VEXKE-796165 format. One line per 4 residues: their letters; for each residue x, y, z of N, C-alpha, C, O. Coordinates in steps of 0.02 Angstrom, whole numbers, plus 50000, padded with zeros to 5 digits. Layout:
VEXKE-796165
a> X:Y:Z:X:Y:Z:X:Y:Z:X:Y:Z | ...
end
This chain:
VEXKE-796165
xxxx> 52216:49599:48400:52166:49546:48396:52186:49486:48439:52142:49452:48466 | 52252:49473:48444:52275:49416:48484:52251:49422:48556:52232:49373:48587 | 52253:49484:48583:52231:49494:48652:52157:49480:48660:52136:49450:48710 | 52117:49502:48611:52045:49490:48614:52030:49415:48610:51988:49390:48647
xxxx> 52065:49380:48566:52055:49308:48559:52077:49271:48622:52044:49223:48642 | 52131:49294:48652:52156:49261:48713:52105:49266:48769:52095:49218:48806 | 52073:49324:48776:52023:49333:48828:51965:49285:48819:51942:49254:48867 | 51941:49279:48757:51885:49234:48743:51905:49161:48752:51866:49121:48778
xxxx> 51966:49144:48731:51990:49075:48736:51994:49052:48808:51984:48993:48823 | 52008:49098:48853:52013:49081:48924:51944:49076:48957:51939:49060:49016 | 51892:49088:48918:51825:49085:48946:51808:49141:48993:51766:49133:49037 | 51842:49197:48985:51832:49253:49031:51769:49292:49015:51747:49332:49057
xxxx> 51740:49282:48958:51682:49322:48938:51627:49278:48908:51641:49224:48882 | 51566:49303:48912:51510:49269:48879:51499:49295:48809:51464:49263:48769 | 51528:49352:48792:51519:49379:48725:51571:49350:48678:51621:49320:48699 | 51560:49360:48613:51606:49337:48562:51634:49397:48524:51604:49451:48525
xxxx> 51690:49387:48490:51717:49439:48447:51674:49441:48384:51665:49390:48350 | 51647:49499:48368:51600:49505:48311:51633:49534:48249:51683:49570:48255 | 51606:49519:48190:51636:49544:48128:51629:49619:48120:51581:49650:48144 | 51677:49648:48088:51675:49719:48067:51679:49718:47991:51732:49706:47963
xxxx> 51622:49731:47958:51618:49725:47885:51597:49790:47853:51558:49828:47881 | 51623:49802:47794:51602:49861:47756:51531:49851:47731:51514:49799:47704 | 51490:49902:47740:51421:49900:47716:51417:49933:47647:51428:49993:47640 | 51402:49893:47597:51395:49920:47529:51340:49972:47527:51349:50026:47500
xxxx> 51282:49955:47555:51224:50000:47551:51238:50067:47584:51225:50120:47555 | 51264:50065:47645:51275:50128:47681:51333:50167:47652:51332:50229:47653 | 51383:50133:47626:51438:50168:47593:51415:50205:47531:51438:50260:47516 | 51368:50174:47493:51340:50206:47434:51301:50268:47453:51306:50320:47420
xxxx> 51263:50264:47506:51223:50321:47529:51268:50378:47554:51257:50436:47536 | 51317:50360:47594:51358:50411:47626:51412:50439:47581:51438:50494:47593 | 51430:50403:47528:51483:50425:47484:51552:50418:47516:51598:50455:47499 | 51558:50371:47561:51621:50359:47597:51618:50288:47625:51564:50257:47624
xxxx> 51673:50262:47649:51674:50194:47675:51641:50191:47743:51660:50228:47789 | 51592:50148:47750:51556:50139:47813:51559:50065:47832:51542:50021:47792 | 51579:50052:47893:51582:49984:47919:51527:49973:47971:51505:50020:48004 | 51504:49911:47976:51457:49892:48029:51490:49841:48075:51520:49793:48052
xxxx> 51484:49853:48139:51506:49805:48189:51446:49762:48205:51400:49784:48239 | 51447:49699:48182:51387:49657:48183:51376:49625:48252:51393:49566:48262 | 51349:49664:48298:51335:49639:48365:51275:49592:48367:51262:49560:48418 | 51238:49588:48312:51180:49543:48310:51201:49470:48311:51159:49427:48323
xxxx> 51265:49455:48300:51287:49385:48301:51309:49364:48371:51333:49308:48380 | 51302:49407:48420:51316:49387:48489:51268:49331:48509:51214:49325:48480 | 51286:49289:48557:51242:49233:48578:51172:49255:48597:51124:49217:48590 | 51165:49317:48622:51100:49342:48642:51069:49389:48591:51014:49415:48601
xxxx> 51104:49401:48535:51076:49442:48481:51089:49516:48487:51066:49554:48444 | 51126:49538:48537:51141:49610:48543:51205:49621:48583:51232:49575:48614 | 51229:49683:48582:51290:49701:48618:51283:49696:48693:51333:49695:48728 | 51221:49691:48718:51208:49693:48790:51247:49640:48829:51263:49650:48887
xxxx> 51260:49583:48797:51294:49529:48833:51365:49550:48853:51393:49521:48900 | 51394:49598:48818:51461:49621:48837:51462:49648:48908:51499:49625:48951 | 51420:49698:48920:51419:49730:48985:51384:49690:49039:51409:49683:49094 | 51326:49663:49022:51287:49626:49071:51320:49560:49088:51319:49538:49146
xxxx> 51349:49527:49038:51385:49465:49052:51443:49478:49100:51454:49438:49147 | 51478:49532:49090:51534:49550:49134:51509:49564:49204:51539:49542:49254 | 51455:49602:49209:51426:49618:49275:51406:49554:49312:51422:49546:49371 | 51370:49510:49278:51345:49449:49310:51402:49404:49334:51398:49374:49388
xxxx> 51454:49399:49294:51512:49359:49315:51543:49386:49379:51563:49348:49424 | 51549:49452:49383:51581:49483:49441:51539:49473:49504:51567:49458:49557 | 51473:49483:49500:51432:49476:49561:51425:49403:49581:51418:49388:49640 | 51427:49357:49532:51423:49286:49548:51485:49265:49589:51480:49224:49634
xxxx> 51542:49293:49571:51604:49278:49608:51600:49303:49680:51637:49278:49723 | 51557:49351:49692:51550:49379:49760:51492:49348:49799:51476:49371:49853 | 51462:49295:49771:51411:49258:49809:51339:49268:49789:51295:49245:49825 | 51325:49302:49734:51256:49311:49712:51223:49244:49700:51252:49199:49669
xxxx> 51161:49235:49725:51124:49172:49716:51064:49179:49670:51034:49128:49651 | 51045:49240:49652:50987:49250:49609:50994:49318:49575:51006:49368:49608 | 50986:49319:49509:50991:49381:49471:50921:49407:49455:50877:49368:49437 | 50912:49472:49460:50849:49502:49439:50866:49562:49395:50913:49599:49409
xxxx> 50828:49570:49341:50844:49622:49293:50780:49654:49267:50731:49620:49253 | 50780:49720:49261:50725:49755:49228:50748:49770:49158:50803:49796:49149 | 50708:49755:49109:50731:49762:49040:50675:49767:48991:50620:49741:49002 | 50689:49802:48936:50643:49805:48880:50656:49749:48832:50626:49747:48778
xxxx> 50699:49702:48848:50712:49645:48805:50784:49623:48803:50801:49573:48834 | 50827:49660:48767:50895:49637:48756:50936:49631:48820:50975:49583:48827 | 50928:49677:48866:50965:49672:48930:50941:49612:48969:50981:49576:49000 | 50876:49601:48969:50848:49543:49005:50871:49478:48975:50887:49431:49011
xxxx> 50873:49474:48908:50897:49414:48875:50970:49401:48894:50989:49344:48906 | 51010:49454:48895:51080:49446:48914:51087:49422:48986:51129:49379:49001 | 51046:49449:49031:51049:49429:49101:51027:49356:49109:51058:49318:49147 | 50974:49337:49074:50950:49268:49078:51001:49219:49050:51012:49166:49079
xxxx> 51033:49238:48995:51084:49196:48965:51143:49187:49012:51168:49132:49023 | 51165:49243:49042:51222:49241:49088:51205:49199:49150:51246:49160:49174 | 51143:49206:49175:51122:49167:49233:51123:49093:49218:51146:49052:49258 | 51099:49075:49159:51099:49004:49139:51170:48977:49135:51184:48921:49157
xxxx> 51215:49017:49106:51284:48996:49101:51318:48989:49169:51361:48947:49180 | 51297:49032:49215:51325:49032:49283:51292:48980:49328:51318:48964:49381 | 51234:48954:49306:51198:48904:49346:51160:48932:49404:51151:48898:49455 | 51137:48995:49398:51096:49026:49451:51030:49050:49420:51028:49066:49361
xxxx> 50976:49053:49461:50911:49074:49434:50910:49149:49418:50950:49188:49444 | 50861:49168:49376:50853:49238:49356:50780:49255:49351:50739:49215:49329 | 50763:49315:49373:50696:49343:49364:50703:49407:49323:50744:49451:49339 | 50664:49413:49269:50669:49471:49226:50602:49508:49228:50550:49479:49215
xxxx> 50605:49572:49244:50545:49614:49248:50543:49658:49185:50590:49695:49171 | 50488:49653:49148:50481:49688:49084:50422:49736:49084:50374:49724:49120 | 50424:49789:49043:50364:49830:49033:50309:49788:49001:50323:49740:48966 | 50247:49807:49013:50191:49767:48990:50186:49763:48914:50157:49715:48888
xxxx> 50214:49810:48878:50210:49810:48805:50263:49768:48771:50268:49769:48710 | 50302:49731:48809:50355:49691:48779:50326:49637:48734:50279:49603:48754 | 50353:49628:48673:50328:49577:48627:50330:49506:48657:50374:49490:48696 | 50281:49466:48637:50275:49398:48664:50336:49356:48648:50357:49314:48688
xxxx> 50365:49366:48588:50423:49325:48570:50483:49337:48615:50524:49293:48626 | 50488:49398:48643:50542:49413:48689:50530:49377:48755:50576:49348:48784 | 50467:49377:48778:50450:49342:48840:50466:49268:48833:50494:49237:48878 | 50447:49239:48776:50460:49168:48765:50534:49153:48762:50557:49102:48786
xxxx> 50573:49199:48732:50645:49189:48728:50675:49188:48798:50718:49146:48813 | 50652:49234:48841:50677:49236:48909:50659:49173:48948:50700:49145:48984 | 50598:49151:48939:50576:49089:48972:50616:49030:48946:50630:48983:48983 | 50633:49033:48882:50674:48980:48853:50744:48977:48883:50775:48924:48884
xxxx> 50768:49034:48907:50833:49036:48941:50827:49014:49014:50877:49011:49050 | 50764:48999:49035:50754:48976:49103:50737:49030:49153:50734:49016:49213 | 50724:49091:49130:50709:49146:49175:50635:49150:49191:50593:49133:49150 | 50619:49173:49252:50551:49190:49269:50538:49260:49243:50580:49304:49250
xxxx> 50480:49271:49211:50464:49336:49182:50405:49368:49218:50354:49336:49229 | 50413:49430:49238:50359:49470:49267:50348:49531:49224:50396:49565:49205 | 50285:49547:49208:50268:49605:49168:50238:49659:49214:50186:49648:49246 | 50272:49716:49217:50252:49770:49263:50263:49838:49231:50317:49852:49206
xxxx> 50212:49881:49233:50220:49950:49210:50219:49959:49135:50222:49911:49097 | 50214:50023:49115:50211:50039:49043:50281:50048:49013:50291:50034:48954 | 50328:50073:49052:50396:50087:49027:50448:50057:49074:50432:50032:49128 | 50510:50060:49052:50565:50029:49089:50569:50055:49161:50581:50016:49207
xxxx> 50561:50120:49171:50570:50149:49237:50524:50116:49288:50544:50106:49346 | 50463:50100:49268:50416:50068:49313:50435:49995:49326:50429:49971:49383 | 50457:49961:49275:50480:49892:49284:50542:49891:49329:50551:49844:49369 | 50583:49941:49324:50644:49944:49364:50630:49951:49438:50666:49923:49479
xxxx> 50577:49987:49456:50559:49994:49526:50542:49926:49556:50560:49911:49613 | 50506:49885:49518:50488:49818:49541:50551:49774:49549:50558:49736:49597 | 50597:49780:49502:50659:49741:49506:50699:49761:49567:50729:49717:49600 | 50700:49824:49584:50737:49847:49643:50707:49820:49707:50743:49805:49754
xxxx> 50641:49813:49708:50608:49783:49767:50628:49710:49774:50644:49687:49829 | 50627:49673:49719:50646:49602:49721:50718:49593:49742:50735:49545:49776 | 50761:49640:49722:50832:49634:49736:50848:49643:49811:50905:49632:49831 | 50799:49663:49851:50809:49670:49923:50810:49602:49958:50830:49598:50016
xxxx> 50789:49550:49923:50791:49483:49952:50863:49461:49962:50907:49479:49924 | 50873:49420:50013:50940:49397:50029:50971:49356:49972:50940:49308:49948 | 51030:49375:49950:51064:49339:49897:51045:49360:49827:51075:49335:49779 | 50996:49404:49820:50975:49428:49754:51015:49490:49735:51031:49532:49778
xxxx> 51030:49496:49672:51066:49555:49647:51030:49583:49586:51013:49546:49540 | 51018:49647:49587:50986:49681:49531:51037:49694:49476:51090:49722:49489 | 51021:49673:49415:51065:49684:49358:51041:49747:49322:50990:49745:49288 | 51076:49803:49328:51054:49864:49294:51063:49857:49219:51116:49835:49197
xxxx> 51014:49875:49180:51020:49868:49107:51075:49910:49077:51103:49892:49025 | 51090:49968:49108:51141:50011:49077:51181:50054:49126:51235:50078:49107 | 51157:50065:49186:51187:50115:49230:51231:50085:49285:51211:50083:49343 | 51290:50060:49265:51337:50033:49314:51407:50030:49283:51413:50013:49225
xxxx> 51459:50046:49322:51528:50045:49295:51548:49978:49265:51584:49976:49215 | 51525:49922:49294:51542:49857:49267:51510:49846:49198:51539:49813:49155 | 51451:49874:49189:51417:49870:49124:51458:49908:49072:51471:49883:49017 | 51479:49967:49089:51518:50008:49042:51586:49975:49027:51610:49977:48971
xxxx> 51615:49945:49078:51679:49911:49069:51672:49854:49019:51715:49844:48977 | 51617:49817:49024:51606:49763:48977:51595:49787:48906:51621:49758:48859 | 51557:49841:48899:51544:49869:48832:51607:49897:48800:51612:49900:48739 | 51654:49918:48840:51715:49947:48813:51755:49897:48771:51797:49917:48731
xxxx> 51743:49833:48781:51778:49781:48742:51766:49789:48667:51808:49769:48627 | 51710:49818:48650:51693:49829:48579:51746:49873:48545:51764:49860:48488 | 51769:49924:48580:51818:49970:48550:51885:49936:48543:51921:49949:48494 | 51904:49893:48590:51967:49857:48583:51967:49814:48520:52018:49807:48487
xxxx> 51909:49785:48505:51903:49745:48444:51909:49789:48382:51940:49769:48333 | 51879:49847:48384:51884:49893:48328:51957:49911:48314:51979:49911:48256 | 51994:49926:48366:52064:49945:48357:52104:49886:48330:52150:49896:48289 | 52089:49825:48353:52125:49767:48330:52117:49756:48255:52163:49732:48223
xxxx> 52059:49775:48228:52046:49766:48156:52068:49826:48116:52102:49819:48065 | 52049:49886:48138:52062:49946:48099:52134:49971:48106:52164:49996:48058 | 52162:49965:48165:52229:49990:48176:52229:50065:48189:52252:50087:48241 | 52205:50103:48141:52202:50176:48147:52132:50197:48167:52084:50162:48152
xxxx> 52124:50254:48199:52058:50277:48221:52012:50293:48163:52036:50320:48113 | 51948:50278:48168:51899:50296:48116:51883:50370:48120:51902:50405:48167 | 51847:50394:48069:51826:50464:48068:51772:50479:48118:51767:50535:48143 | 51731:50428:48134:51676:50438:48182:51645:50371:48198:51653:50322:48161
xxxx> 51609:50368:48254:51569:50311:48273:51496:50334:48278:51483:50389:48303 | 51450:50293:48255:51379:50308:48260:51346:50253:48301:51353:50194:48285 | 51311:50272:48354:51279:50221:48396:51213:50248:48422:51198:50308:48419 | 51173:50202:48449:51108:50220:48476:51112:50232:48551:51154:50203:48585
xxxx> 51068:50274:48576:51064:50287:48647:50994:50270:48671:50944:50297:48647 | 50990:50225:48720:50928:50211:48755:50934:50241:48824:50908:50294:48838 | 50971:50204:48867:50986:50231:48934:51056:50259:48940:51072:50291:48989 | 51098:50247:48889:51164:50276:48889:51221:50229:48907:51278:50251:48910
xxxx> 51206:50165:48919:51259:50118:48938:51310:50106:48884:51370:50104:48897 | 51286:50097:48822:51332:50086:48766:51375:50147:48755:51435:50142:48743 | 51344:50206:48758:51381:50268:48749:51436:50275:48801:51493:50293:48784 | 51420:50260:48864:51470:50264:48917:51526:50213:48907:51584:50228:48919
xxxx> 51507:50153:48886:51557:50101:48876:51603:50115:48817:51663:50105:48822 | 51574:50138:48762:51614:50155:48703:51660:50214:48719:51718:50215:48697 | 51635:50262:48755:51677:50319:48775:51737:50295:48816:51793:50318:48806 | 51724:50250:48863:51778:50223:48904:51828:50185:48862:51889:50189:48873
xxxx> 51802:50147:48812:51846:50110:48768:51889:50155:48726:51948:50141:48715 | 51861:50210:48702:51899:50257:48662:51957:50286:48702:52012:50293:48677 | 51943:50303:48764:51996:50330:48807:52050:50278:48820:52109:50294:48822 | 52028:50216:48829:52075:50162:48844:52125:50151:48787:52184:50138:48799
xxxx> 52101:50155:48724:52145:50141:48667:52176:50204:48638:52211:50201:48587 | 52164:50261:48669:52193:50324:48645:52156:50356:48587:52185:50395:48549 | 52092:50339:48580:52051:50367:48526:52000:50417:48552:51948:50427:48521 | 52014:50449:48607:51964:50493:48638:51946:50552:48594:51896:50587:48607
xxxx> 51985:50565:48541:51969:50620:48495:51918:50600:48442:51893:50643:48406 | 51902:50536:48436:51855:50512:48385:51784:50535:48403:51761:50520:48458 | 51749:50569:48358:51681:50592:48373:51632:50533:48378:51638:50483:48343 | 51584:50540:48422:51529:50491:48429:51465:50527:48411:51449:50580:48438
xxxx> 51427:50497:48365:51362:50525:48346:51309:50482:48381:51299:50424:48363 | 51276:50511:48429:51228:50475:48472:51157:50488:48447:51133:50544:48448 | 51124:50435:48424:51059:50441:48392:51002:50415:48437:51010:50365:48472 | 50946:50450:48433:50885:50430:48469:50825:50443:48424:50830:50481:48375
xxxx> 50769:50412:48441:50707:50428:48406:50667:50477:48449:50670:50476:48511 | 50630:50521:48416:50587:50569:48450:50538:50532:48495:50504:50486:48473 | 50533:50553:48557:50489:50520:48604:50525:50471:48649:50496:50444:48696 | 50590:50459:48634:50633:50418:48677:50701:50453:48682:50752:50421:48688
xxxx> 50699:50519:48679:50760:50560:48672:50784:50589:48738:50795:50649:48743 | 50791:50547:48789:50810:50571:48855:50881:50600:48856:50894:50647:48893 | 50926:50573:48815:50994:50600:48812:50995:50668:48779:51026:50715:48805 | 50960:50675:48723:50957:50739:48689:50926:50792:48733:50949:50850:48734
xxxx> 50874:50774:48769:50842:50822:48815:50890:50844:48870:50890:50902:48889 | 50930:50797:48895:50978:50813:48947:51033:50858:48921:51055:50905:48955 | 51055:50845:48860:51107:50887:48829:51083:50959:48823:51119:51006:48839 | 51022:50967:48799:50995:51034:48789:50985:51071:48855:50994:51131:48860
xxxx> 50965:51034:48907:50951:51065:48972:51014:51073:49014:51016:51114:49061 | 51066:51036:48997:51127:51039:49037:51122:51001:49103:51163:51012:49147 | 51073:50959:49109:51061:50919:49169:51017:50860:49151:50989:50857:49096 | 51012:50812:49197:50969:50754:49184:50896:50777:49178:50872:50818:49217
xxxx> 50862:50749:49129:50791:50764:49117:50752:50699:49114:50773:50651:49081 | 50696:50697:49148:50653:50638:49146:50595:50652:49099:50555:50697:49111 | 50590:50613:49046:50535:50622:48999:50469:50602:49033:50469:50556:49073 | 50414:50636:49018:50350:50618:49048:50327:50548:49028:50292:50515:49067
xxxx> 50347:50526:48968:50327:50460:48944:50370:50443:48884:50401:50487:48854 | 50372:50379:48866:50405:50357:48805:50351:50354:48751:50309:50310:48751 | 50353:50402:48705:50302:50404:48652:50327:50376:48586:50287:50369:48539 | 50390:50360:48581:50417:50328:48521:50390:50257:48516:50370:50227:48566
xxxx> 50389:50230:48455:50367:50161:48446:50416:50113:48480:50398:50056:48493 | 50476:50135:48493:50527:50094:48526:50519:50096:48602:50566:50111:48638 | 50458:50082:48626:50443:50089:48697:50486:50044:48740:50510:50065:48793 | 50497:49982:48719:50533:49935:48761:50608:49948:48761:50645:49919:48800
xxxx> 50631:49992:48717:50703:50006:48712:50723:50070:48747:50783:50081:48759 | 50675:50112:48763:50692:50178:48790:50689:50181:48865:50658:50140:48898 | 50723:50232:48892:50720:50248:48963:50699:50321:48969:50717:50362:48927 | 50661:50337:49020:50639:50406:49027:50695:50453:49051:50693:50513:49040
xxxx> 50745:50423:49084:50802:50463:49108:50867:50428:49087:50875:50369:49100 | 50912:50465:49057:50976:50436:49036:51022:50429:49096:51014:50464:49146 | 51071:50384:49092:51120:50376:49145:51160:50440:49153:51178:50473:49104 | 51174:50458:49215:51212:50520:49228:51281:50517:49195:51308:50568:49173
xxxx> 51309:50457:49191:51375:50449:49161:51375:50471:49087:51425:50497:49062 | 51320:50459:49053:51315:50480:48982:51320:50555:48976:51352:50581:48929 | 51290:50591:49022:51293:50664:49021:51364:50688:49036:51387:50737:49007 | 51399:50653:49080:51469:50669:49095:51512:50657:49033:51556:50698:49017
xxxx> 51499:50602:48998:51537:50587:48937:51528:50641:48885:51575:50657:48848 | 51469:50670:48882:51456:50723:48833:51500:50784:48845:51513:50823:48799 | 51523:50792:48907:51567:50848:48923:51641:50830:48913:51683:50874:48903 | 51656:50765:48917:51726:50743:48913:51747:50721:48844:51806:50720:48828
xxxx> 51698:50702:48802:51713:50676:48735:51677:50717:48682:51634:50758:48698 | 51695:50705:48620:51664:50741:48564:51601:50702:48543:51605:50660:48499 | 51546:50717:48575:51483:50681:48563:51431:50728:48534:51421:50783:48560 | 51398:50706:48481:51346:50746:48448:51280:50708:48453:51274:50652:48428
xxxx> 51231:50739:48483:51166:50707:48493:51118:50728:48438:51108:50787:48425 | 51087:50678:48406:51038:50692:48353:50976:50648:48364:50980:50594:48392 | 50919:50673:48341:50855:50638:48350:50820:50633:48283:50818:50681:48245 | 50792:50574:48267:50753:50565:48207:50682:50543:48226:50671:50517:48281
xxxx> 50635:50553:48181:50567:50531:48192:50562:50455:48182:50603:50425:48148 | 50511:50425:48213:50500:50354:48205:50494:50334:48131:50523:50284:48109 | 50457:50373:48093:50446:50357:48022:50512:50356:47984:50521:50315:47940 | 50557:50402:48000:50622:50404:47967:50662:50341:47984:50694:50312:47940
xxxx> 50658:50320:48046:50695:50261:48067:50669:50198:48033:50708:50158:48008 | 50603:50191:48031:50573:50132:47999:50588:50132:47925:50604:50079:47897 | 50584:50190:47892:50599:50195:47821:50672:50177:47808:50687:50143:47758 | 50716:50198:47852:50787:50183:47843:50800:50108:47849:50842:50081:47813
xxxx> 50765:50075:47893:50773:50002:47900:50757:49967:47834:50796:49926:47811 | 50701:49985:47804:50681:49952:47741:50730:49968:47685:50748:49924:47646 | 50751:50031:47681:50799:50049:47629:50865:50013:47638:50896:49992:47590 | 50887:50007:47700:50949:49972:47714:50945:49899:47693:50990:49872:47661
xxxx> 50890:49866:47711:50881:49796:47693:50878:49787:47618:50909:49742:47590 | 50842:49832:47584:50838:49829:47511:50908:49837:47480:50927:49801:47435 | 50945:49886:47506:51011:49900:47478:51060:49843:47489:51097:49826:47443 | 51060:49814:47549:51106:49759:47562:51088:49697:47521:51132:49660:47499
xxxx> 51023:49686:47511:51001:49630:47470:51022:49639:47398:51047:49592:47367 | 51013:49699:47372:51032:49713:47302:51107:49706:47292:51129:49685:47238 | 51146:49723:47342:51219:49719:47336:51242:49648:47326:51296:49636:47300 | 51200:49600:47346:51218:49530:47340:51188:49496:47279:51203:49438:47265
xxxx> 51146:49533:47242:51116:49505:47181:51166:49504:47125:51202:49553:47115 | 51169:49450:47088:51218:49444:47033:51199:49489:46975:51243:49507:46935 | 51135:49507:46967:51114:49548:46910:51103:49620:46929:51062:49655:46899 | 51139:49644:46980:51129:49713:47003:51149:49762:46947:51198:49751:46912
xxxx> 51110:49815:46940:51123:49866:46890:51123:49934:46924:51095:49940:46979 | 51153:49985:46894:51154:50052:46925:51084:50077:46941:51073:50108:46993 | 51036:50065:46896:50969:50091:46907:50937:50059:46968:50900:50092:47005 | 50951:49995:46980:50923:49962:47038:50957:49985:47102:50924:49995:47153
xxxx> 51022:49994:47099:51058:50014:47159:51038:50083:47183:51045:50099:47242 | 51012:50124:47138:50993:50192:47157:50928:50194:47196:50906:50248:47218 | 50896:50137:47206:50834:50135:47245:50848:50154:47318:50804:50179:47352 | 50909:50142:47341:50927:50159:47409:50939:50234:47414:50990:50259:47389
xxxx> 50894:50269:47446:50900:50341:47451:50919:50360:47523:50913:50320:47569 | 50940:50421:47531:50966:50443:47596:50911:50451:47648:50924:50442:47707 | 50850:50467:47627:50797:50478:47676:50807:50544:47711:50804:50596:47679 | 50820:50544:47777:50829:50607:47813:50889:50645:47786:50938:50616:47764
xxxx> 50884:50711:47787:50939:50752:47762:51002:50741:47803:50998:50732:47864 | 51058:50741:47769:51122:50733:47805:51135:50793:47849:51116:50849:47834 | 51169:50780:47905:51189:50833:47949:51263:50846:47940:51301:50802:47922 | 51284:50908:47954:51355:50924:47950:51381:50942:48020:51355:50987:48053
xxxx> 51432:50905:48040:51462:50918:48105:51538:50906:48100:51560:50859:48067 | 51576:50948:48132:51649:50937:48137:51683:50925:48071:51729:50883:48067 | 51663:50959:48019:51695:50954:47953:51686:50886:47920:51722:50870:47872 | 51640:50845:47945:51624:50784:47908:51548:50779:47903:51511:50810:47941
xxxx> 51526:50739:47856:51454:50732:47843:51433:50661:47860:51469:50613:47846 | 51374:50655:47890:51349:50588:47903:51274:50588:47893:51241:50640:47893 | 51247:50528:47882:51175:50522:47871:51144:50480:47926:51172:50428:47944 | 51088:50502:47955:51055:50464:48008:51038:50393:47988:51031:50350:48032
xxxx> 51032:50379:47923:51016:50311:47902:51068:50262:47927:51053:50204:47940 | 51130:50285:47935:51183:50242:47960:51165:50213:48028:51172:50153:48039 | 51141:50256:48073:51124:50231:48139:51058:50194:48139:51053:50139:48166 | 51006:50223:48108:50940:50194:48116:50937:50123:48090:50908:50080:48123
xxxx> 50966:50110:48032:50965:50042:48008:51005:49996:48052:50983:49941:48068 | 51065:50018:48071:51108:49975:48110:51076:49958:48177:51078:49900:48199 | 51046:50007:48210:51018:49996:48276:50957:49950:48274:50952:49902:48312 | 50911:49964:48230:50849:49926:48230:50855:49857:48198:50818:49811:48215
xxxx> 50903:49850:48152:50908:49786:48118:50964:49743:48145:50955:49684:48159 | 51023:49774:48153:51082:49733:48167:51109:49741:48238:51156:49705:48256 | 51081:49786:48278:51109:49799:48345:51184:49812:48339:51224:49785:48376 | 51201:49854:48292:51272:49865:48276:51296:49934:48296:51257:49979:48313
xxxx> 51360:49942:48294:51391:50008:48297:51418:50022:48227:51449:49979:48197 | 51405:50082:48203:51426:50101:48136:51493:50137:48141:51502:50182:48182 | 51540:50116:48100:51607:50145:48100:51619:50175:48032:51612:50140:47981 | 51636:50239:48028:51644:50271:47963:51713:50300:47953:51741:50333:47997
xxxx> 51741:50288:47894:51800:50324:47874:51775:50382:47831:51767:50375:47770 | 51763:50438:47864:51727:50492:47832:51772:50535:47788:51831:50543:47803 | 51743:50560:47735:51779:50603:47689:51775:50675:47713:51721:50701:47726 | 51832:50708:47720:51832:50777:47744:51800:50824:47694:51808:50816:47633
x> 51762:50872:47720:51730:50922:47677:51775:50983:47672:51758:51031:47638
end
């Protein structure tokens, strides 16, 4: 932990060290100890500032005068925040379905916002065109080694707190940047044997489709309700990681994910009530059936609640079957 604190104290990063706390609700559901890495407390509200902040700092040192980013929200917010901290302008290109509050947040960070296309891939084409201007640099939301390097800091923090490797990590996959970064972090700290459970929603399952096909697959459209979070094609590095690390790809329906969010919120709220009783605590149900992989059991609720509510990585000390 001293090394992590030293890096932040020197002002080397825009991200902060986030809490790793045991989740009462998820531990009750899973029947084992489950921790949440609370990335929602980052200055930009998500883990994205780790990788994108690192990328922006590096290109600024090389003379970048204007940042442009295509994003469904969190990546753009991270780029806008980093640009403001660096004192350079930013243009963020978003899919047309992006919520108004996200647009306003970006504008509040001082970024120019352009709405283009139905999904990220279309917005990204516009960002690439803008990046051809002299002094402009395109900030990739997920597909760049500097992004993965920044995200790997999350694993160093996990090791500083846990000491010993967890039974598994559960995380979400949009374009695959977090997956690539966490994989790199696991290798860096000697935890490459730790399984990663990579979760997606049906209709935004580009990683799962690639795993099944054994090659990159471009989805015809993002049909999941998480339109602004998905990419039609996963980063190639994510597919490489699937061959080098112990990664299990799973997909849940939108309804399951939304239901899990509500159950998670109810469960965490009840855990803090002074008059909690066994009958009330049992309201938190597992929802989707648990899957069995690698001699341990996990429940998709762990990922779906963490991703949609807390922008977290779930860490489990799983009970062997």
